[in-house]
DOTOR-950244 format. One record per residue (C-alpha): residue number from 1; x negated, z, y negated. Coordinates in nm, 3 decimals. Example, Ala and Ser with C-alpha at 12.3 -4.5 7.8 and 13.67 -1.06 7.14 Angstrom:
DOTOR-950244
rec n: 1, xx: -1.230, zz: 0.780, yy: 0.450;
rec n: 2, xx: -1.367, zz: 0.714, yy: 0.106;
This chain:
DOTOR-950244
rec n: 1, xx: -2.501, zz: -0.620, yy: 2.840;
rec n: 2, xx: -2.137, zz: -0.702, yy: 2.907;
rec n: 3, xx: -1.966, zz: -0.746, yy: 2.572;
rec n: 4, xx: -1.680, zz: -0.515, yy: 2.676;
rec n: 5, xx: -1.910, zz: -0.233, yy: 2.802;
rec n: 6, xx: -1.958, zz: -0.080, yy: 2.460;
rec n: 7, xx: -1.587, zz: -0.089, yy: 2.390;
rec n: 8, xx: -1.521, zz: 0.118, yy: 2.703;
rec n: 9, xx: -1.776, zz: 0.385, yy: 2.618;
rec n: 10, xx: -1.738, zz: 0.415, yy: 2.244;
rec n: 11, xx: -1.375, zz: 0.407, yy: 2.122;
rec n: 12, xx: -1.469, zz: 0.457, yy: 1.758;
rec n: 13, xx: -1.401, zz: 0.752, yy: 1.521;
rec n: 14, xx: -1.023, zz: 0.741, yy: 1.567;
rec n: 15, xx: -1.003, zz: 0.603, yy: 1.916;
rec n: 16, xx: -1.215, zz: 0.887, yy: 2.053;
rec n: 17, xx: -0.914, zz: 1.112, yy: 2.001;
rec n: 18, xx: -0.670, zz: 0.873, yy: 2.176;
rec n: 19, xx: -0.647, zz: 1.087, yy: 2.494;
rec n: 20, xx: -0.475, zz: 1.355, yy: 2.292;
rec n: 21, xx: -0.325, zz: 1.163, yy: 1.996;
rec n: 22, xx: -0.194, zz: 0.829, yy: 2.125;
rec n: 23, xx: 0.183, zz: 0.828, yy: 2.096;
rec n: 24, xx: 0.201, zz: 1.147, yy: 1.899;
rec n: 25, xx: -0.038, zz: 1.151, yy: 1.604;
rec n: 26, xx: -0.129, zz: 0.783, yy: 1.627;
rec n: 27, xx: 0.126, zz: 0.514, yy: 1.716;
rec n: 28, xx: 0.421, zz: 0.758, yy: 1.707;
rec n: 29, xx: 0.767, zz: 0.622, yy: 1.769;
rec n: 30, xx: 1.034, zz: 0.693, yy: 1.508;
rec n: 31, xx: 1.371, zz: 0.582, yy: 1.633;
rec n: 32, xx: 1.716, zz: 0.528, yy: 1.487;
rec n: 33, xx: 1.837, zz: 0.389, yy: 1.151;
rec n: 34, xx: 1.570, zz: 0.380, yy: 0.883;
rec n: 35, xx: 1.656, zz: 0.695, yy: 0.688;
rec n: 36, xx: 1.508, zz: 1.030, yy: 0.580;
rec n: 37, xx: 1.615, zz: 1.176, yy: 0.910;
rec n: 38, xx: 1.523, zz: 0.991, yy: 1.230;
rec n: 39, xx: 1.444, zz: 1.071, yy: 1.589;
rec n: 40, xx: 1.098, zz: 1.157, yy: 1.716;
rec n: 41, xx: 1.061, zz: 1.225, yy: 2.088;
rec n: 42, xx: 1.431, zz: 1.289, yy: 2.116;
rec n: 43, xx: 1.465, zz: 1.537, yy: 1.822;
rec n: 44, xx: 1.579, zz: 1.478, yy: 1.466;
rec n: 45, xx: 1.301, zz: 1.507, yy: 1.210;
rec n: 46, xx: 1.292, zz: 1.487, yy: 0.832;
rec n: 47, xx: 1.050, zz: 1.205, yy: 0.772;
rec n: 48, xx: 0.828, zz: 1.136, yy: 0.471;
rec n: 49, xx: 0.629, zz: 0.848, yy: 0.623;
rec n: 50, xx: 0.838, zz: 0.537, yy: 0.542;
rec n: 51, xx: 0.744, zz: 0.297, yy: 0.264;
rec n: 52, xx: 1.104, zz: 0.256, yy: 0.169;
rec n: 53, xx: 1.067, zz: 0.369, yy: -0.192;
rec n: 54, xx: 1.399, zz: 0.246, yy: -0.327;
rec n: 55, xx: 1.602, zz: 0.297, yy: -0.012;
rec n: 56, xx: 1.664, zz: -0.077, yy: 0.031;
rec n: 57, xx: 1.598, zz: -0.088, yy: 0.406;
rec n: 58, xx: 1.956, zz: 0.016, yy: 0.482;
rec n: 59, xx: 2.126, zz: -0.069, yy: 0.156;
rec n: 60, xx: 2.466, zz: -0.222, yy: 0.253;
rec n: 61, xx: 2.415, zz: -0.532, yy: 0.037;
rec n: 62, xx: 2.070, zz: -0.590, yy: 0.187;
rec n: 63, xx: 2.191, zz: -0.546, yy: 0.542;
rec n: 64, xx: 2.478, zz: -0.791, yy: 0.473;
rec n: 65, xx: 2.245, zz: -1.050, yy: 0.325;
rec n: 66, xx: 1.993, zz: -1.014, yy: 0.607;
rec n: 67, xx: 2.263, zz: -1.054, yy: 0.869;
rec n: 68, xx: 2.423, zz: -1.356, yy: 0.702;
rec n: 69, xx: 2.082, zz: -1.520, yy: 0.652;
rec n: 70, xx: 1.994, zz: -1.464, yy: 1.020;
rec n: 71, xx: 2.322, zz: -1.613, yy: 1.132;
rec n: 72, xx: 2.284, zz: -1.909, yy: 0.898;
rec n: 73, xx: 1.919, zz: -1.996, yy: 0.949;
rec n: 74, xx: 1.798, zz: -1.814, yy: 1.259;
rec n: 75, xx: 1.443, zz: -1.684, yy: 1.269;
rec n: 76, xx: 1.263, zz: -2.021, yy: 1.296;
rec n: 77, xx: 1.364, zz: -2.219, yy: 0.984;
rec n: 78, xx: 1.172, zz: -2.370, yy: 0.818;
rec n: 79, xx: 0.942, zz: -2.494, yy: 1.092;
rec n: 80, xx: 0.581, zz: -2.548, yy: 1.008;
rec n: 81, xx: 0.342, zz: -2.464, yy: 0.723;
rec n: 82, xx: 0.475, zz: -2.519, yy: 0.372;
rec n: 83, xx: 0.226, zz: -2.793, yy: 0.290;
rec n: 84, xx: 0.339, zz: -2.993, yy: 0.593;
rec n: 85, xx: 0.707, zz: -2.927, yy: 0.665;
rec n: 86, xx: 0.801, zz: -2.574, yy: 0.561;
rec n: 87, xx: 0.879, zz: -2.613, yy: 0.189;
rec n: 88, xx: 1.233, zz: -2.531, yy: 0.066;
rec n: 89, xx: 1.405, zz: -2.494, yy: -0.269;
rec n: 90, xx: 1.480, zz: -2.132, yy: -0.190;
rec n: 91, xx: 1.108, zz: -2.056, yy: -0.148;
rec n: 92, xx: 1.056, zz: -2.209, yy: -0.490;
rec n: 93, xx: 1.346, zz: -2.019, yy: -0.642;
rec n: 94, xx: 1.215, zz: -1.684, yy: -0.518;
rec n: 95, xx: 0.875, zz: -1.768, yy: -0.662;
rec n: 96, xx: 1.030, zz: -1.843, yy: -1.000;
rec n: 97, xx: 1.222, zz: -1.514, yy: -0.998;
rec n: 98, xx: 0.915, zz: -1.313, yy: -0.899;
rec n: 99, xx: 0.695, zz: -1.471, yy: -1.167;
rec n: 100, xx: 0.951, zz: -1.406, yy: -1.436;
rec n: 101, xx: 0.996, zz: -1.043, yy: -1.324;
rec n: 102, xx: 0.625, zz: -0.953, yy: -1.330;
rec n: 103, xx: 0.559, zz: -1.147, yy: -1.654;
rec n: 104, xx: 0.355, zz: -1.437, yy: -1.520;
rec n: 105, xx: 0.380, zz: -1.815, yy: -1.549;
rec n: 106, xx: 0.390, zz: -1.883, yy: -1.177;
rec n: 107, xx: 0.388, zz: -1.715, yy: -0.840;
rec n: 108, xx: 0.329, zz: -1.820, yy: -0.479;
rec n: 109, xx: 0.479, zz: -1.662, yy: -0.166;
rec n: 110, xx: 0.250, zz: -1.524, yy: 0.105;
rec n: 111, xx: 0.342, zz: -1.451, yy: 0.462;
rec n: 112, xx: 0.183, zz: -1.103, yy: 0.476;
rec n: 113, xx: 0.018, zz: -0.870, yy: 0.230;
rec n: 114, xx: -0.301, zz: -0.799, yy: 0.422;
rec n: 115, xx: -0.355, zz: -1.160, yy: 0.523;
rec n: 116, xx: -0.241, zz: -1.284, yy: 0.181;
rec n: 117, xx: -0.476, zz: -1.089, yy: -0.043;
rec n: 118, xx: -0.773, zz: -1.173, yy: 0.187;
rec n: 119, xx: -0.693, zz: -1.544, yy: 0.152;
rec n: 120, xx: -0.645, zz: -1.519, yy: -0.226;
rec n: 121, xx: -0.990, zz: -1.363, yy: -0.271;
rec n: 122, xx: -1.147, zz: -1.612, yy: -0.028;
rec n: 123, xx: -1.001, zz: -1.909, yy: -0.215;
rec n: 124, xx: -1.102, zz: -1.779, yy: -0.556;
rec n: 125, xx: -1.471, zz: -1.722, yy: -0.486;
rec n: 126, xx: -1.777, zz: -1.924, yy: -0.396;
rec n: 127, xx: -2.134, zz: -1.808, yy: -0.336;
rec n: 128, xx: -2.220, zz: -1.830, yy: -0.708;
rec n: 129, xx: -1.943, zz: -1.583, yy: -0.809;
rec n: 130, xx: -1.989, zz: -1.211, yy: -0.852;
rec n: 131, xx: -1.733, zz: -0.940, yy: -0.761;
rec n: 132, xx: -1.698, zz: -0.594, yy: -0.915;
rec n: 133, xx: -1.454, zz: -0.366, yy: -0.736;
rec n: 134, xx: -1.326, zz: -0.011, yy: -0.706;
rec n: 135, xx: -1.474, zz: 0.189, yy: -0.414;
rec n: 136, xx: -1.128, zz: 0.297, yy: -0.292;
rec n: 137, xx: -0.974, zz: -0.050, yy: -0.273;
rec n: 138, xx: -0.762, zz: -0.108, yy: 0.034;
rec n: 139, xx: -0.914, zz: -0.228, yy: 0.364;
rec n: 140, xx: -0.765, zz: -0.575, yy: 0.313;
rec n: 141, xx: -0.974, zz: -0.617, yy: -0.004;
rec n: 142, xx: -1.286, zz: -0.479, yy: 0.162;
rec n: 143, xx: -1.235, zz: -0.718, yy: 0.454;
rec n: 144, xx: -1.199, zz: -1.011, yy: 0.213;
rec n: 145, xx: -1.522, zz: -0.917, yy: 0.041;
rec n: 146, xx: -1.699, zz: -0.908, yy: 0.372;
rec n: 147, xx: -1.638, zz: -1.284, yy: 0.382;
rec n: 148, xx: -1.773, zz: -1.339, yy: 0.033;
rec n: 149, xx: -2.117, zz: -1.503, yy: 0.046;
rec n: 150, xx: -2.205, zz: -1.406, yy: -0.309;
rec n: 151, xx: -2.301, zz: -1.076, yy: -0.463;
rec n: 152, xx: -2.064, zz: -0.782, yy: -0.502;
rec n: 153, xx: -2.101, zz: -0.458, yy: -0.696;
rec n: 154, xx: -1.887, zz: -0.149, yy: -0.632;
rec n: 155, xx: -1.809, zz: 0.126, yy: -0.885;
rec n: 156, xx: -1.699, zz: 0.484, yy: -0.790;
rec n: 157, xx: -1.322, zz: 0.521, yy: -0.791;
rec n: 158, xx: -1.172, zz: 0.482, yy: -1.144;
rec n: 159, xx: -1.517, zz: 0.544, yy: -1.298;
rec n: 160, xx: -1.491, zz: 0.317, yy: -1.600;
rec n: 161, xx: -1.839, zz: 0.406, yy: -1.729;
rec n: 162, xx: -1.988, zz: 0.294, yy: -1.400;
rec n: 163, xx: -1.761, zz: -0.011, yy: -1.388;
rec n: 164, xx: -1.917, zz: -0.113, yy: -1.723;
rec n: 165, xx: -2.265, zz: -0.075, yy: -1.573;
rec n: 166, xx: -2.173, zz: -0.295, yy: -1.280;
rec n: 167, xx: -2.033, zz: -0.557, yy: -1.520;
rec n: 168, xx: -2.362, zz: -0.556, yy: -1.702;
rec n: 169, xx: -2.539, zz: -0.627, yy: -1.371;
rec n: 170, xx: -2.280, zz: -0.885, yy: -1.276;
rec n: 171, xx: -2.310, zz: -1.063, yy: -1.608;
rec n: 172, xx: -2.683, zz: -1.098, yy: -1.578;
rec n: 173, xx: -2.656, zz: -1.232, yy: -1.223;
rec n: 174, xx: -2.369, zz: -1.468, yy: -1.304;
rec n: 175, xx: -2.581, zz: -1.614, yy: -1.585;
rec n: 176, xx: -2.846, zz: -1.698, yy: -1.326;
rec n: 177, xx: -2.610, zz: -1.837, yy: -1.063;
rec n: 178, xx: -2.372, zz: -2.016, yy: -1.298;
rec n: 179, xx: -2.081, zz: -1.839, yy: -1.140;
rec n: 180, xx: -1.794, zz: -1.628, yy: -1.272;
rec n: 181, xx: -1.699, zz: -1.263, yy: -1.236;
rec n: 182, xx: -1.393, zz: -1.118, yy: -1.067;
rec n: 183, xx: -1.296, zz: -0.757, yy: -1.103;
rec n: 184, xx: -1.067, zz: -0.613, yy: -0.834;
rec n: 185, xx: -0.875, zz: -0.291, yy: -0.844;
rec n: 186, xx: -0.538, zz: -0.152, yy: -0.740;
rec n: 187, xx: -0.235, zz: -0.068, yy: -0.948;
rec n: 188, xx: -0.172, zz: 0.238, yy: -0.730;
rec n: 189, xx: -0.417, zz: 0.363, yy: -0.472;
rec n: 190, xx: -0.209, zz: 0.419, yy: -0.158;
rec n: 191, xx: -0.390, zz: 0.719, yy: -0.020;
rec n: 192, xx: -0.443, zz: 0.926, yy: -0.331;
rec n: 193, xx: -0.149, zz: 0.804, yy: -0.537;
rec n: 194, xx: -0.336, zz: 0.770, yy: -0.860;
rec n: 195, xx: -0.305, zz: 0.457, yy: -1.071;
rec n: 196, xx: -0.598, zz: 0.232, yy: -1.132;
rec n: 197, xx: -0.730, zz: 0.242, yy: -1.479;
rec n: 198, xx: -0.605, zz: -0.108, yy: -1.568;
rec n: 199, xx: -0.585, zz: -0.048, yy: -1.942;
rec n: 200, xx: -0.946, zz: 0.075, yy: -1.962;
rec n: 201, xx: -1.071, zz: -0.212, yy: -1.744;
rec n: 202, xx: -0.885, zz: -0.462, yy: -1.967;
rec n: 203, xx: -1.057, zz: -0.308, yy: -2.269;
rec n: 204, xx: -1.393, zz: -0.410, yy: -2.115;
rec n: 205, xx: -1.286, zz: -0.776, yy: -2.160;
rec n: 206, xx: -1.390, zz: -0.730, yy: -2.522;
rec n: 207, xx: -1.753, zz: -0.688, yy: -2.408;
rec n: 208, xx: -1.764, zz: -0.896, yy: -2.086;
rec n: 209, xx: -1.624, zz: -1.219, yy: -1.955;
rec n: 210, xx: -1.438, zz: -1.167, yy: -1.630;
rec n: 211, xx: -1.100, zz: -1.213, yy: -1.461;
rec n: 212, xx: -0.893, zz: -0.921, yy: -1.327;
rec n: 213, xx: -0.713, zz: -0.920, yy: -0.993;
rec n: 214, xx: -0.474, zz: -0.623, yy: -0.930;
rec n: 215, xx: -0.329, zz: -0.530, yy: -0.594;
rec n: 216, xx: -0.008, zz: -0.343, yy: -0.683;
rec n: 217, xx: 0.148, zz: -0.286, yy: -0.342;
rec n: 218, xx: 0.273, zz: 0.063, yy: -0.431;
rec n: 219, xx: 0.341, zz: 0.004, yy: -0.801;
rec n: 220, xx: 0.573, zz: -0.293, yy: -0.777;
rec n: 221, xx: 0.929, zz: -0.165, yy: -0.800;
rec n: 222, xx: 0.831, zz: 0.195, yy: -0.874;
rec n: 223, xx: 0.640, zz: 0.183, yy: -1.204;
rec n: 224, xx: 0.707, zz: 0.033, yy: -1.543;
rec n: 225, xx: 1.024, zz: 0.037, yy: -1.753;
rec n: 226, xx: 1.185, zz: -0.238, yy: -1.547;
rec n: 227, xx: 0.998, zz: -0.165, yy: -1.224;
rec n: 228, xx: 0.774, zz: -0.467, yy: -1.269;
rec n: 229, xx: 0.469, zz: -0.263, yy: -1.179;
rec n: 230, xx: 0.161, zz: -0.077, yy: -1.295;
rec n: 231, xx: 0.058, zz: -0.346, yy: -1.539;
rec n: 232, xx: 0.392, zz: -0.295, yy: -1.714;
rec n: 233, xx: 0.354, zz: 0.080, yy: -1.697;
rec n: 234, xx: 0.017, zz: 0.064, yy: -1.870;
rec n: 235, xx: 0.114, zz: -0.213, yy: -2.113;
rec n: 236, xx: -0.136, zz: -0.478, yy: -1.993;
rec n: 237, xx: 0.086, zz: -0.748, yy: -1.842;
rec n: 238, xx: -0.094, zz: -1.022, yy: -2.036;
rec n: 239, xx: -0.446, zz: -0.890, yy: -1.966;
rec n: 240, xx: -0.405, zz: -0.876, yy: -1.589;
rec n: 241, xx: -0.502, zz: -1.229, yy: -1.478;
rec n: 242, xx: -0.373, zz: -1.218, yy: -1.122;
rec n: 243, xx: -0.106, zz: -0.984, yy: -0.998;
rec n: 244, xx: -0.051, zz: -0.933, yy: -0.627;
rec n: 245, xx: 0.210, zz: -0.726, yy: -0.440;
rec n: 246, xx: 0.371, zz: -0.707, yy: -0.104;
rec n: 247, xx: 0.736, zz: -0.685, yy: 0.005;
rec n: 248, xx: 0.647, zz: -0.411, yy: 0.255;
rec n: 249, xx: 0.690, zz: -0.120, yy: 0.016;
rec n: 250, xx: 0.970, zz: -0.119, yy: -0.247;
rec n: 251, xx: 1.131, zz: -0.428, yy: -0.097;
rec n: 252, xx: 1.134, zz: -0.285, yy: 0.256;
rec n: 253, xx: 1.066, zz: -0.626, yy: 0.413;
rec n: 254, xx: 0.790, zz: -0.863, yy: 0.512;
rec n: 255, xx: 0.593, zz: -1.098, yy: 0.286;
rec n: 256, xx: 0.397, zz: -1.088, yy: -0.038;
rec n: 257, xx: 0.318, zz: -1.289, yy: -0.350;
rec n: 258, xx: 0.044, zz: -1.368, yy: -0.598;
rec n: 259, xx: 0.128, zz: -1.438, yy: -0.964;
rec n: 260, xx: -0.069, zz: -1.559, yy: -1.258;
rec n: 261, xx: -0.151, zz: -1.864, yy: -1.477;
rec n: 262, xx: 0.024, zz: -2.180, yy: -1.353;
rec n: 263, xx: -0.288, zz: -2.385, yy: -1.303;
rec n: 264, xx: -0.455, zz: -2.105, yy: -1.102;
rec n: 265, xx: -0.156, zz: -2.055, yy: -0.879;
rec n: 266, xx: -0.140, zz: -2.436, yy: -0.832;
rec n: 267, xx: -0.504, zz: -2.427, yy: -0.715;
rec n: 268, xx: -0.431, zz: -2.145, yy: -0.471;
rec n: 269, xx: -0.136, zz: -2.334, yy: -0.320;
rec n: 270, xx: -0.374, zz: -2.608, yy: -0.213;
rec n: 271, xx: -0.669, zz: -2.390, yy: -0.108;
rec n: 272, xx: -0.542, zz: -2.073, yy: 0.060;
rec n: 273, xx: -0.627, zz: -2.124, yy: 0.425;
rec n: 274, xx: -0.389, zz: -1.850, yy: 0.545;
rec n: 275, xx: -0.096, zz: -2.043, yy: 0.396;
rec n: 276, xx: -0.211, zz: -2.402, yy: 0.466;
rec n: 277, xx: -0.258, zz: -2.329, yy: 0.834;
rec n: 278, xx: 0.027, zz: -2.082, yy: 0.898;
rec n: 279, xx: 0.398, zz: -2.118, yy: 0.939;
rec n: 280, xx: 0.615, zz: -2.082, yy: 0.626;
rec n: 281, xx: 0.789, zz: -1.748, yy: 0.555;
rec n: 282, xx: 1.119, zz: -1.765, yy: 0.752;
rec n: 283, xx: 1.432, zz: -1.830, yy: 0.546;
rec n: 284, xx: 1.601, zz: -1.507, yy: 0.650;
rec n: 285, xx: 1.314, zz: -1.314, yy: 0.487;
rec n: 286, xx: 1.324, zz: -1.537, yy: 0.173;
rec n: 287, xx: 1.698, zz: -1.482, yy: 0.131;
rec n: 288, xx: 1.655, zz: -1.112, yy: 0.200;
rec n: 289, xx: 1.374, zz: -1.086, yy: -0.057;
rec n: 290, xx: 1.589, zz: -1.252, yy: -0.324;
rec n: 291, xx: 1.867, zz: -0.995, yy: -0.265;
rec n: 292, xx: 1.617, zz: -0.707, yy: -0.278;
rec n: 293, xx: 1.468, zz: -0.837, yy: -0.600;
rec n: 294, xx: 1.819, zz: -0.872, yy: -0.746;
rec n: 295, xx: 1.896, zz: -0.510, yy: -0.665;
rec n: 296, xx: 1.562, zz: -0.394, yy: -0.799;
rec n: 297, xx: 1.642, zz: -0.561, yy: -1.132;
rec n: 298, xx: 2.012, zz: -0.474, yy: -1.159;
rec n: 299, xx: 2.026, zz: -0.120, yy: -1.014;
rec n: 300, xx: 1.781, zz: 0.092, yy: -1.219;
rec n: 301, xx: 1.940, zz: 0.400, yy: -1.068;
rec n: 302, xx: 1.741, zz: 0.327, yy: -0.748;
rec n: 303, xx: 1.411, zz: 0.389, yy: -0.930;
rec n: 304, xx: 1.563, zz: 0.681, yy: -1.124;
rec n: 305, xx: 1.668, zz: 0.844, yy: -0.792;
rec n: 306, xx: 1.322, zz: 0.789, yy: -0.654;
rec n: 307, xx: 1.156, zz: 0.963, yy: -0.948;
rec n: 308, xx: 1.404, zz: 1.250, yy: -0.934;
rec n: 309, xx: 1.285, zz: 1.321, yy: -0.581;
rec n: 310, xx: 0.919, zz: 1.261, yy: -0.667;
rec n: 311, xx: 0.926, zz: 1.506, yy: -0.956;
rec n: 312, xx: 1.119, zz: 1.772, yy: -0.760;
rec n: 313, xx: 0.879, zz: 1.747, yy: -0.467;
rec n: 314, xx: 0.573, zz: 1.757, yy: -0.688;
rec n: 315, xx: 0.701, zz: 2.047, yy: -0.902;
rec n: 316, xx: 0.790, zz: 2.247, yy: -0.591;
rec n: 317, xx: 0.454, zz: 2.188, yy: -0.424;
rec n: 318, xx: 0.264, zz: 2.282, yy: -0.740;
rec n: 319, xx: 0.467, zz: 2.601, yy: -0.784;
rec n: 320, xx: 0.358, zz: 2.700, yy: -0.434;
rec n: 321, xx: -0.011, zz: 2.644, yy: -0.509;
rec n: 322, xx: -0.055, zz: 2.303, yy: -0.347;
rec n: 323, xx: -0.274, zz: 2.032, yy: -0.489;
rec n: 324, xx: -0.148, zz: 1.674, yy: -0.507;
rec n: 325, xx: -0.478, zz: 1.546, yy: -0.653;
rec n: 326, xx: -0.451, zz: 1.303, yy: -0.938;
rec n: 327, xx: -0.142, zz: 1.124, yy: -0.818;
rec n: 328, xx: 0.075, zz: 0.976, yy: -1.093;
rec n: 329, xx: 0.285, zz: 0.753, yy: -0.870;
rec n: 330, xx: 0.546, zz: 0.822, yy: -0.596;
rec n: 331, xx: 0.267, zz: 0.858, yy: -0.335;
rec n: 332, xx: 0.227, zz: 1.235, yy: -0.294;
rec n: 333, xx: -0.086, zz: 1.354, yy: -0.112;
rec n: 334, xx: -0.100, zz: 1.726, yy: -0.027;
rec n: 335, xx: -0.469, zz: 1.811, yy: -0.016;
rec n: 336, xx: -0.585, zz: 2.089, yy: 0.219;
rec n: 337, xx: -0.915, zz: 2.206, yy: 0.365;
rec n: 338, xx: -0.966, zz: 2.211, yy: 0.744;
rec n: 339, xx: -1.109, zz: 2.046, yy: 1.050;
rec n: 340, xx: -0.962, zz: 1.753, yy: 1.249;
rec n: 341, xx: -0.848, zz: 2.002, yy: 1.513;
rec n: 342, xx: -0.673, zz: 2.220, yy: 1.256;
rec n: 343, xx: -0.505, zz: 1.914, yy: 1.114;
rec n: 344, xx: -0.371, zz: 1.829, yy: 1.459;
rec n: 345, xx: -0.245, zz: 2.181, yy: 1.518;
rec n: 346, xx: -0.082, zz: 2.198, yy: 1.173;
rec n: 347, xx: 0.087, zz: 1.864, yy: 1.219;
rec n: 348, xx: 0.215, zz: 1.961, yy: 1.566;
rec n: 349, xx: 0.358, zz: 2.283, yy: 1.417;
rec n: 350, xx: 0.533, zz: 2.087, yy: 1.138;
rec n: 351, xx: 0.691, zz: 1.846, yy: 1.381;
rec n: 352, xx: 0.782, zz: 2.081, yy: 1.665;
rec n: 353, xx: 0.883, zz: 2.401, yy: 1.477;
rec n: 354, xx: 0.989, zz: 2.278, yy: 1.137;
rec n: 355, xx: 1.110, zz: 1.923, yy: 1.219;
rec n: 356, xx: 0.901, zz: 1.773, yy: 0.936;
rec n: 357, xx: 0.733, zz: 1.438, yy: 1.005;
rec n: 358, xx: 0.465, zz: 1.315, yy: 0.765;
rec n: 359, xx: 0.139, zz: 1.121, yy: 0.796;
rec n: 360, xx: -0.176, zz: 1.327, yy: 0.844;
rec n: 361, xx: -0.493, zz: 1.174, yy: 0.710;
rec n: 362, xx: -0.828, zz: 1.295, yy: 0.853;
rec n: 363, xx: -1.192, zz: 1.193, yy: 0.875;
rec n: 364, xx: -1.316, zz: 0.913, yy: 0.867;
rec n: 365, xx: -1.040, zz: 0.802, yy: 0.625;
rec n: 366, xx: -1.116, zz: 1.107, yy: 0.407;
rec n: 367, xx: -1.432, zz: 1.317, yy: 0.392;
rec n: 368, xx: -1.500, zz: 1.577, yy: 0.665;
rec n: 369, xx: -1.334, zz: 1.909, yy: 0.595;
rec n: 370, xx: -1.043, zz: 1.752, yy: 0.413;
rec n: 371, xx: -0.683, zz: 1.710, yy: 0.537;
rec n: 372, xx: -0.425, zz: 1.507, yy: 0.348;
rec n: 373, xx: -0.061, zz: 1.537, yy: 0.430;
rec n: 374, xx: 0.069, zz: 1.211, yy: 0.277;
rec n: 375, xx: 0.433, zz: 1.215, yy: 0.161;
rec n: 376, xx: 0.629, zz: 0.909, yy: 0.062;
rec n: 377, xx: 0.940, zz: 1.014, yy: -0.131;
rec n: 378, xx: 1.228, zz: 0.766, yy: -0.145;
rec n: 379, xx: 1.546, zz: 0.722, yy: -0.344;
rec n: 380, xx: 1.752, zz: 0.827, yy: -0.038;
rec n: 381, xx: 1.591, zz: 1.164, yy: 0.008;
rec n: 382, xx: 1.786, zz: 1.464, yy: -0.130;
rec n: 383, xx: 1.690, zz: 1.778, yy: -0.318;
rec n: 384, xx: 1.779, zz: 1.971, yy: -0.003;
rec n: 385, xx: 1.521, zz: 1.764, yy: 0.184;
rec n: 386, xx: 1.268, zz: 1.863, yy: -0.079;
rec n: 387, xx: 1.348, zz: 2.233, yy: -0.051;
rec n: 388, xx: 1.329, zz: 2.229, yy: 0.330;
rec n: 389, xx: 0.994, zz: 2.052, yy: 0.318;
rec n: 390, xx: 0.835, zz: 2.283, yy: 0.064;
rec n: 391, xx: 0.940, zz: 2.593, yy: 0.261;
rec n: 392, xx: 0.784, zz: 2.445, yy: 0.573;
rec n: 393, xx: 0.465, zz: 2.351, yy: 0.392;
rec n: 394, xx: 0.435, zz: 2.703, yy: 0.248;
rec n: 395, xx: 0.460, zz: 2.846, yy: 0.602;
rec n: 396, xx: 0.197, zz: 2.621, yy: 0.758;
rec n: 397, xx: -0.037, zz: 2.663, yy: 0.466;
rec n: 398, xx: -0.042, zz: 3.038, yy: 0.524;
rec n: 399, xx: -0.119, zz: 2.982, yy: 0.892;
rec n: 400, xx: -0.397, zz: 2.738, yy: 0.801;
rec n: 401, xx: -0.569, zz: 2.967, yy: 0.559;
rec n: 402, xx: -0.537, zz: 3.270, yy: 0.788;
rec n: 403, xx: -0.706, zz: 3.082, yy: 1.075;
rec n: 404, xx: -0.405, zz: 3.061, yy: 1.311;
rec n: 405, xx: -0.475, zz: 2.693, yy: 1.392;
rec n: 406, xx: -0.851, zz: 2.733, yy: 1.426;
rec n: 407, xx: -0.869, zz: 2.830, yy: 1.791;
rec n: 408, xx: -0.541, zz: 2.687, yy: 1.912;
rec n: 409, xx: -0.526, zz: 2.486, yy: 2.231;
rec n: 410, xx: -0.468, zz: 2.169, yy: 2.028;
rec n: 411, xx: -0.769, zz: 2.219, yy: 1.801;
rec n: 412, xx: -0.985, zz: 2.289, yy: 2.109;
rec n: 413, xx: -0.866, zz: 1.968, yy: 2.274;
rec n: 414, xx: -0.985, zz: 1.771, yy: 1.970;
rec n: 415, xx: -1.333, zz: 1.921, yy: 2.017;
rec n: 416, xx: -1.318, zz: 2.155, yy: 1.722;
């Protein structure tokens, strides 16, 4: 069979809807300045789909720093991988600042979050080692574990009792192989918004020998007294062995970092293939990240504004009978029941008639029969934005429950 033949006949669970969804539900184009209100297909929409938690994307100091760094360095400098020719004192300075902020001895910059966490996990493990991980870990973690040649055990999301059972299994196996145990979870789970049970997992260190890696993409900058992250929020900074986060959320940029014990980070520097064989993070992104981190540390009102919007949005949704699941982070999932076709019709109604743009999550990302409208509040949203959104959601919820969307032309086109 021609390798490409199967790709042309089976587009996959999401791709099969591409005839109707491409450019609208999937790969939509939001245009204009990054802000709560942007343009979608020529009309202004109130958007809740941007991971710009602290509003730094268009902060005047950030824009100024980005522009000056681009003018000074261009987009190419430094040229080459860090191990070969791409090392600079500013890369090292940013690493020092990040490590201090998240309470670790050392940190190391990574070019991208997805690529970075995969490479961290790959470098840490060999075939003798055993992994225990949360079932709802992000795709980047799952992809990393696909490369792991040793054994891995999964526990149901945030189920500490089952996590303990998997640790018992892992301990027995590691004793046979002579390997170690790595537990992986997230600080904040990006789809559901609930925090990983870091404190409870750390308590298990009293019974089992393992190291804990936390992916805190959505917690960094939004949780904890200083914004250092979920490990600060839950009081387990010391117990978390490796702390990872990306610049793509609160920092509104590109890049990531891994932080932990100095000797461990030193090892990763010399063994992470994604960094050894890839170009160094460009200087304009390094300078921009330093400015963003400075604002994160010196302007606590940014996080305060974010949580004002989060709480207002969540309170309003709950007062109108909406469920936001177990979210205890800024990520706000609105959980509804309905088919893929109903989700498409509802989303179309929100965008076309209420000018509300948010991400719609359907099967296979969530179970069949479930719809999640995923809202990302930011520090630059207003209480008026919140009120407008809640009124729109109340209207479409009534249509959903009364069956208005069930036999609509859009639902039919999705095969419902």
